C-alpha positions as CSV (number, residue, x, y, z in Angstrom):
1,X,-24.3,-43.1,-21.8
2,X,-20.5,-43.2,-22.0
3,X,-18.3,-43.4,-18.9
4,X,-17.2,-39.8,-19.2
5,X,-20.8,-38.6,-19.5
6,X,-21.7,-40.6,-16.3
7,X,-18.8,-39.0,-14.5
8,X,-20.0,-35.5,-15.6
9,X,-23.5,-36.3,-14.5
10,X,-22.3,-37.2,-11.0
11,X,-20.0,-34.2,-10.9
12,X,-22.7,-31.8,-11.7
13,X,-25.2,-33.5,-9.3
14,X,-22.6,-33.2,-6.5
15,X,-21.9,-29.5,-7.1
16,X,-25.6,-28.7,-7.5
17,X,-26.3,-30.3,-4.2
18,X,-24.0,-27.8,-2.7
19,X,-26.1,-24.9,-4.1
20,X,-24.4,-24.2,-7.5
21,X,-26.7,-23.7,-10.4
22,X,-24.1,-24.6,-13.1
23,X,-26.6,-23.9,-16.0
24,X,-23.9,-22.5,-18.3
25,X,-21.1,-24.7,-17.0
26,X,-23.2,-27.8,-17.4
27,X,-23.9,-27.1,-21.0
28,X,-20.3,-26.3,-21.8
29,X,-18.9,-29.3,-20.0
30,X,-21.3,-31.5,-21.9
31,X,-19.9,-30.0,-25.1
32,X,-16.4,-30.7,-23.8
33,X,-17.2,-34.4,-23.2
34,X,-18.6,-34.7,-26.7
35,X,-15.4,-33.1,-28.0
36,X,-13.2,-35.6,-26.1
37,X,-15.2,-38.5,-27.4
38,X,-15.2,-37.3,-30.9
39,X,-11.4,-37.2,-30.8
40,X,-11.5,-41.0,-29.9
41,X,-10.1,-40.5,-26.4
42,X,-11.7,-42.1,-23.4
43,X,-9.9,-39.8,-20.9
44,X,-9.3,-36.1,-20.4
45,X,-5.9,-35.0,-21.6
46,X,-4.2,-31.6,-21.4
47,X,-3.9,-31.2,-25.2
48,X,-7.6,-31.9,-25.6
49,X,-8.6,-29.6,-22.8
50,X,-6.5,-26.8,-24.3
51,X,-7.9,-27.3,-27.8
52,X,-11.4,-27.2,-26.6
53,X,-10.8,-24.2,-24.3
54,X,-9.4,-22.1,-27.2
55,X,-12.7,-22.1,-29.0
56,X,-13.9,-20.1,-30.7
57,X,-10.6,-18.9,-32.1
58,X,-11.7,-15.2,-32.1
59,X,-12.8,-15.2,-28.4
60,X,-10.9,-13.3,-25.7
61,X,-8.1,-14.9,-23.7
62,X,-10.2,-14.4,-20.6
63,X,-13.0,-16.5,-22.1
64,X,-10.5,-19.2,-23.1
65,X,-9.2,-19.2,-19.5
66,X,-12.7,-19.4,-18.2
67,X,-13.5,-22.5,-20.3
68,X,-10.3,-24.2,-19.2
69,X,-11.0,-23.5,-15.5
70,X,-14.4,-25.3,-16.0
71,X,-12.5,-28.3,-17.4
72,X,-9.9,-28.2,-14.6
73,X,-12.5,-28.6,-11.9
74,X,-14.2,-31.4,-13.8
75,X,-10.9,-33.1,-14.5
76,X,-9.8,-33.0,-10.8
77,X,-13.0,-34.8,-9.9
78,X,-12.6,-37.3,-12.8
79,X,-9.0,-38.0,-11.7
80,X,-10.2,-39.1,-8.2
81,X,-12.0,-41.9,-10.0
82,X,-9.4,-42.7,-12.7
83,X,-5.8,-41.6,-12.4
84,X,-5.4,-41.7,-16.2
85,X,-7.4,-38.4,-16.5
86,X,-5.1,-35.4,-16.8
87,X,-5.7,-32.1,-15.0
88,X,-4.6,-29.0,-17.0
89,X,-2.1,-26.7,-15.1
90,X,-3.6,-23.6,-13.6
91,X,-1.2,-21.3,-15.4
92,X,-1.7,-22.9,-18.8
93,X,-3.9,-20.1,-20.0
94,X,-3.3,-17.2,-17.6
95,X,-5.6,-14.3,-18.1
96,X,-6.7,-11.3,-16.0
97,X,-9.8,-9.4,-16.5
98,X,-10.9,-6.1,-14.9
99,X,-14.6,-5.9,-14.3
100,X,-16.2,-3.3,-16.6
101,X,-17.8,-0.3,-15.0
102,X,-21.6,-0.8,-14.9
103,X,-24.0,1.6,-16.6
104,X,-26.0,3.3,-13.9
105,X,-29.6,3.9,-15.1
106,X,-31.3,7.1,-14.3
107,X,-35.0,7.2,-13.6
108,X,-35.4,8.7,-17.1
109,X,-33.5,5.8,-18.6
110,X,-35.8,3.2,-16.9
111,X,-38.9,5.1,-18.0
112,X,-37.5,5.1,-21.6
113,X,-37.0,1.3,-21.5
114,X,-40.5,0.8,-20.2
115,X,-42.0,3.2,-22.7
116,X,-40.2,1.3,-25.5
117,X,-42.1,-1.9,-24.7
118,X,-45.3,0.1,-25.1
119,X,-44.4,1.7,-28.4
120,X,-43.0,-1.4,-30.0
121,X,-45.2,-4.2,-28.7
122,X,-48.5,-2.6,-28.0
123,X,-49.9,-3.1,-31.5
124,X,-48.3,-6.5,-32.1
125,X,-49.3,-7.9,-28.8
126,X,-50.3,-5.8,-25.8
127,X,-49.6,-8.7,-23.4
128,X,-45.9,-8.9,-24.4
129,X,-45.7,-5.2,-23.8
130,X,-47.2,-5.5,-20.4
131,X,-44.9,-8.4,-19.5
132,X,-41.7,-6.7,-20.3
133,X,-42.8,-3.3,-18.9
134,X,-43.6,-5.0,-15.6
135,X,-40.5,-7.1,-15.6
136,X,-38.2,-4.2,-16.2
137,X,-40.0,-2.2,-13.5
138,X,-39.6,-5.0,-11.0
139,X,-35.8,-5.3,-11.8
140,X,-35.3,-1.6,-11.4
141,X,-37.3,-1.3,-8.1
142,X,-35.9,-4.3,-6.3
143,X,-32.5,-5.1,-7.8
144,X,-33.5,-8.7,-8.2
145,X,-31.5,-11.0,-10.5
146,X,-33.0,-11.6,-13.9
147,X,-33.1,-15.3,-13.2
148,X,-34.9,-14.7,-10.0
149,X,-37.7,-12.8,-11.7
150,X,-38.0,-15.5,-14.4
151,X,-38.3,-18.2,-11.8
152,X,-41.0,-16.5,-9.7
153,X,-44.2,-18.4,-9.4
154,X,-47.7,-16.9,-8.8
155,X,-47.7,-18.0,-5.2
156,X,-44.4,-16.3,-4.5
157,X,-46.2,-12.9,-4.4
158,X,-48.0,-12.3,-1.2
159,X,-50.3,-9.3,-1.9
160,X,-51.5,-9.0,1.7
161,X,-48.0,-8.6,3.1
162,X,-46.6,-6.9,0.0
163,X,-43.7,-9.4,-0.2
164,X,-42.1,-11.5,-2.9
165,X,-40.4,-14.7,-1.8
166,X,-37.4,-15.6,-3.9
167,X,-37.0,-19.3,-3.6
168,X,-33.8,-21.3,-4.2
169,X,-31.8,-18.3,-5.4
170,X,-28.1,-18.1,-5.9
171,X,-26.2,-20.7,-3.8
172,X,-29.6,-22.2,-2.9
173,X,-30.5,-19.2,-0.7
174,X,-34.1,-18.0,-0.3
175,X,-35.2,-14.6,0.9
176,X,-38.2,-12.3,1.2
177,X,-38.2,-9.0,-0.8
178,X,-40.6,-6.3,0.6
179,X,-42.2,-4.2,-2.2
180,X,-43.1,-0.6,-2.4
181,X,-46.9,-0.2,-2.7
182,X,-46.6,1.2,-6.2
183,X,-44.6,-1.9,-7.2
184,X,-47.1,-4.2,-5.7
185,X,-49.9,-2.4,-7.6
186,X,-48.1,-2.8,-10.9
187,X,-47.5,-6.5,-10.2
188,X,-51.2,-7.1,-9.4
189,X,-52.3,-5.2,-12.5
190,X,-50.0,-7.4,-14.6
191,X,-51.4,-10.5,-12.9
192,X,-55.0,-9.5,-13.8
193,X,-53.9,-9.1,-17.5
194,X,-52.1,-12.4,-17.4
195,X,-55.0,-14.3,-15.9
196,X,-57.4,-12.9,-18.5
197,X,-55.1,-13.8,-21.3
198,X,-54.3,-17.3,-19.9
199,X,-57.1,-18.5,-17.6
200,X,-55.5,-22.0,-17.9
201,X,-51.8,-21.4,-18.3
202,X,-49.2,-24.1,-19.0
203,X,-47.0,-22.9,-16.2
204,X,-47.2,-21.7,-12.6
205,X,-44.8,-18.9,-13.5
206,X,-45.7,-15.3,-12.5
207,X,-44.3,-13.9,-15.8
208,X,-45.6,-15.7,-18.9
209,X,-44.5,-15.8,-22.5
210,X,-46.9,-15.5,-25.4
211,X,-47.3,-19.3,-25.3
212,X,-48.4,-19.3,-21.7
213,X,-45.1,-20.8,-20.6
214,X,-42.3,-19.6,-18.3
215,X,-40.0,-17.0,-19.9
216,X,-36.5,-18.1,-21.1
217,X,-33.5,-16.1,-20.1
218,X,-32.0,-16.1,-23.6
219,X,-35.2,-14.6,-25.0
220,X,-35.5,-12.0,-22.3
221,X,-31.9,-11.0,-22.9
222,X,-32.4,-10.6,-26.6
223,X,-35.6,-8.6,-26.1
224,X,-33.8,-6.4,-23.7
225,X,-31.0,-5.7,-26.2
226,X,-33.7,-4.6,-28.7
227,X,-35.4,-2.4,-26.1
228,X,-32.1,-0.7,-25.3
229,X,-31.8,0.2,-29.0
230,X,-35.4,1.4,-29.3
231,X,-35.0,3.5,-26.1
232,X,-32.0,5.3,-27.6
233,X,-29.6,4.0,-24.9
234,X,-27.3,1.8,-27.0
235,X,-24.5,4.4,-27.3
236,X,-24.4,5.4,-23.7
237,X,-21.1,5.4,-21.7
238,X,-19.1,3.9,-20.1
239,X,-20.6,0.9,-21.9
240,X,-23.7,-0.3,-23.6
241,X,-26.3,-0.8,-20.8
242,X,-26.9,-4.4,-19.8
243,X,-30.0,-5.8,-18.1
244,X,-27.8,-6.8,-15.1
245,X,-26.9,-3.1,-14.7
246,X,-30.4,-2.6,-13.3
247,X,-29.2,-4.4,-10.3
248,X,-26.1,-2.3,-10.0
249,X,-28.3,0.8,-10.4
250,X,-30.6,-0.2,-7.6
251,X,-27.7,-0.7,-5.2
252,X,-26.1,2.6,-6.1
253,X,-29.3,4.6,-5.9
254,X,-30.2,3.0,-2.6
255,X,-26.9,4.0,-1.0
256,X,-27.0,7.4,-2.6
257,X,-30.4,8.0,-1.1
258,X,-29.0,6.9,2.3
259,X,-26.2,9.5,2.0
260,X,-28.7,12.3,1.0
261,X,-30.9,11.3,4.0
262,X,-28.0,11.6,6.4
263,X,-28.2,7.9,7.4
264,X,-25.2,5.8,8.6
265,X,-24.3,4.2,5.3
266,X,-22.0,1.7,6.9
267,X,-25.0,0.3,8.7
268,X,-27.1,0.3,5.5
269,X,-24.8,-1.9,3.5
270,X,-25.5,-5.1,5.4
271,X,-29.2,-4.5,5.1
272,X,-28.8,-3.9,1.3
273,X,-26.7,-7.0,1.1
274,X,-29.4,-9.1,2.6
275,X,-32.1,-7.5,0.4
276,X,-30.1,-8.3,-2.7
277,X,-29.4,-11.9,-1.6
278,X,-25.6,-11.5,-1.4
279,X,-23.6,-14.0,0.7
280,X,-21.8,-11.2,2.4
281,X,-21.5,-7.4,2.3
282,X,-18.2,-7.7,0.4
283,X,-20.2,-8.7,-2.7
284,X,-22.3,-5.6,-2.3
285,X,-19.3,-3.3,-2.0
286,X,-18.2,-4.3,-5.5
287,X,-21.5,-3.1,-6.9
288,X,-20.8,0.3,-5.4
289,X,-17.1,0.8,-6.3
290,X,-15.9,3.7,-8.4
291,X,-19.4,5.1,-9.1
292,X,-19.4,8.9,-9.4
293,X,-22.8,9.3,-7.9
294,X,-21.7,7.7,-4.6
295,X,-18.3,9.3,-4.6
296,X,-19.9,12.7,-5.0
297,X,-22.3,12.1,-2.2
298,X,-19.5,10.9,0.1
299,X,-17.4,13.9,-0.8
300,X,-20.2,16.3,0.0
301,X,-20.7,14.7,3.4
302,X,-16.9,14.9,4.1
303,X,-16.9,18.6,3.2
304,X,-19.9,19.2,5.5
305,X,-18.0,17.4,8.3
306,X,-14.8,19.3,7.8
307,X,-16.6,22.6,7.5
308,X,-18.1,22.0,11.0
309,X,-14.6,21.7,12.6
310,X,-13.1,24.7,14.4
């Protein structure tokens, strides 16, 4: 192992001990270290960092800036150990990015996705159909992160209490997620199918692949893209639906229901934030911004309040 690889190993270990996952960043920085070594350099330089960051050549400036920011953090750490390492300036690749509006799934959309798993995979392999049908339903009903559902183990579901325990989530946080009885029934039904298919699985994961192993995020993402096509949702606006938009949709529909029920929405946001596993309610507010469904509900409540004034 080279010196730069050792520094990267220690850098990643330190940040992960603070709760950062760094799955993508770890892979990209390993590629950066290989790029530096291939150039013949033993240290990080600004020209090398810039050349690596601007790959691929047809990527967006925002992605180039993101790659350079990863290098900048690593270079700052490396420089504390060896002053010959150079730290790229923050404004070397300036880029701004406005977050795209999420696609808010309707109940009909979610049903279309779940039905697509049945139509496409039932004949090829019913178990795969059941896995993705249940996975999509769980994401839609709980707003869990995709990675959290993939990393669920069998023992994380408590059928007696109707609770899923998310262990070591984002920033190392764990939380309990209460389930609606219908959601619990669907999970238990899947578990029965899973245990019949794999009485001696290779993994303790709750959701299993056709090989009896834990699902891989990349494969889940690719399968979901196909399901969006088969469900006839690919051309929806304001953007093609993403799997993460199921989380946005859960947050929006939860707050919209609170509006319709006449609840104090300001008091509901911290509860929703905790349920979603956010560090603070400010993270939850971004999920809810500029969504017509919520703005319409808020406007109707305001009209009702103003109409009651003398």
